[in-house]
C-alpha positions, 0 to 999 in steps of 0.5 A: 791822191793828194789832189783828191784829199784837198778837194774833199777837204775844200769846204772845211778850208774855205772858211779859213781862207782869210781874216774876216772883219767884224763888219764883214762878219755882220754883213755875212750874218745879215745876208745869211739871216735873209736867206729863205727858211728852207735854205737855212734849214737845209744848211743846218740839217745837212751841215755846212761841209755836206752843203758846200759839197753839193754847191760846188758840184752845182757850180761846176755843172753850170760853169767850168770855172765854178762861177755861177751867173744867171746867164750860165743857168739860162744856157744850162737850162736851154741845153737840157731843153734841147737834149729832151726835145732831141730825145722826144724827136728821136723817140717818134722818128724810130717809127719812120720806116722810109727815112723821110723824117715823118711818121705816117699813118701807113707806117703806124699801121704797118708797125701795129703788129710789133708795137707793145701796147704803151707805144701804140697808145702814145702814138695813137695819141700823138696822131690825135693831138700832134698831127695839126693839119690832120693829113695822116702824117707827123712831120718833124715840125709837128713832132717838135710842136708836141714836145713837152719839157720834163722837170729840169734837174737842178735849176731850183737849187742853182737859182738859190745859190744866186742868193749867196752873192755877197758883193752883189755883182751877179756872179757867185763862187764857192768862197761867197757861199762858204762865208754865207753858209758858215754865218747861218746861225743854229736854230734856237731849240724848242722846248720839248713838248710834254709827253701825253699821258697814257689815259687807257681805261683800267684792265677788267679783272680776269681779262687777258691783255693783247697787244695788236700792232703792225704796219698797214694791211693788204686792203684799201679802205673806202673811208678816210680817217686822216683827210681825203688826201691820205691813204687809209688801210683796213685791218681784218681781225677775227676774234677767236671763240673762248671764255676769257674776256679780252683787253685789246690794245691796237696801234698801227704805223699807217692810218687804218680802220680796225675791222673785227669779226667772230667772237667780238663779244670777248673784247670787253675793252678795245684801246686804240692808239692812232699812228704817230705820223697822223697830222689831222683827223683821228687816224683811226676808226673801229668797225664791229665793236660797240662804241661803248667798248672802244677808247682812243688814247693820243698818239705815242701816249701809251706806246712810242710807235707801232712795232711789226717785227718779231724780236727785241723791239716787240718784246720791249713794246710789250713791256712798255705796254705792261708798265703803262697799263700796270699789268702783264701782257698775255699776248702779242699779235704782230704782223706787217700786214694786218690782214686776216689776223686771229685774236688772241692767239695770233695764229700764223697757221693759215698765213702761208699762201695768204698773198696768193689766196687774196689775189684770187679774189680778183678772178671774179668782179667785185662791186664797189660804191665810191663818190656815189657811183658804182664800179666793178673791179677784177683782174681785167680792170675797173669799169663804171656801172649803171644803176642796174649794175651793167657796165657803162663801157667796155673795161678800159685796158690798163694791164699795168694799173690793174697789176699795180693794184693787185700787188699793192692791195691783193685783199681789195677795197674794204667797203664801210659806212662812215656812219657806223664806224667808231671814231673820236672824230668824223671820218668821210668816204673817198670821192676818188680812191687812193693810188692805184685804185684812184687811177683805175676809177678815173680811167673807168670814168673816161677822165684819163687815158693810158699813154704808157706803163703807169703813165696817164693823161687827163682828158677831162677835168678832175675834181681832185688827185687820187690821194697819195699820187705824189707820195712815192708812187710810180704813176705819173699823171699829165694834163692834155692842152686845155684841161686845168689841173685841180 
């Protein structure tokens, strides 16, 4: 127990290991200030103690004595590659039925009835690309040649730690890292940016104020409001009949197109506040309301952010908006998914079973136009269409991809004409839809192939990645030899 306490306290004790002269302190400061900005920021954000704990774990991962060298990193990397290579070899040789350390087409044919689709696709691809002499047999050498290494775990951080070499002897230990890390100076605070004023137009006399707020939507938009590299959702709002005019303040967490139907003439004023997270573009657009009645305000100017949970946060948002507008808020309509919402009541009578009801739309094909091409999407998948609307090919088999599409966007893809949307800045239609629809689109175009569960291989050049591919999705896209990534 005493040893465990000392180990946990080690990063805190190291700075006190011995006196540091003014000259040494100045040298440490110079070395610390020369570190890459991202390392300095990591030390400031995590704190010195936490950074040193991570550094110590990395040191002893690479070297039993806790001394890091470039040779230790290289040997560790080679060991990882060897382990990955062995796993790859094992993953293919498990189909070696006769034990001769090879996999033949005959063995593959015998296994087809018991293999799941992903394994069959991967093995078929290996016979196409890995059987170098095309004799119908994958030898151990050919299987090994087809090995593609995965990203290695901590090479980048370990290499960064070599920059803490105080005495420049090519060896880095925890004492050196501690001295440099403690010499990283705090970042000078930036003066706070002045908050944007809420310049929402005045509320017309006799109008009810409605706060419409939520996170995102069950529907994907074919138009991007924050650049083609980000996902835009589509909210569907039905305005209920009534005589009372409405002043609607709409804000969401994600980039969104607010699409209004029903008695839209009731909305005298629609104020749209774009998401706080937006870095470029307008972040929001409107369909179904005349531009003369739509007013956009800067992000966080009238409300700090969107709210989608009932309770105290929602009540606070209503009170904040009331103070900003100088009048009471009559209704708050909020939900996580802004799909088939009713205004101004916010009725949830029909919300029960909404998810299942929306998924039912995939039972029959729906036509999409993306990047000047026509596609049909259904529960079977997505297929490209010719000018007459007939499929160009059979629907590519990707059960995992269409399952992910139905799960993420049960309301499908909402189609808009960018020229008819109301927005303070230009918006553009996607050429490739965001993930997962974009992967289904590339599959329909014959540019990628399925090699496993949400695993794809690009077999032809693509102009760009599907938006949001690298933003926490489960999908993985690799490139075949000779196919250059965008």
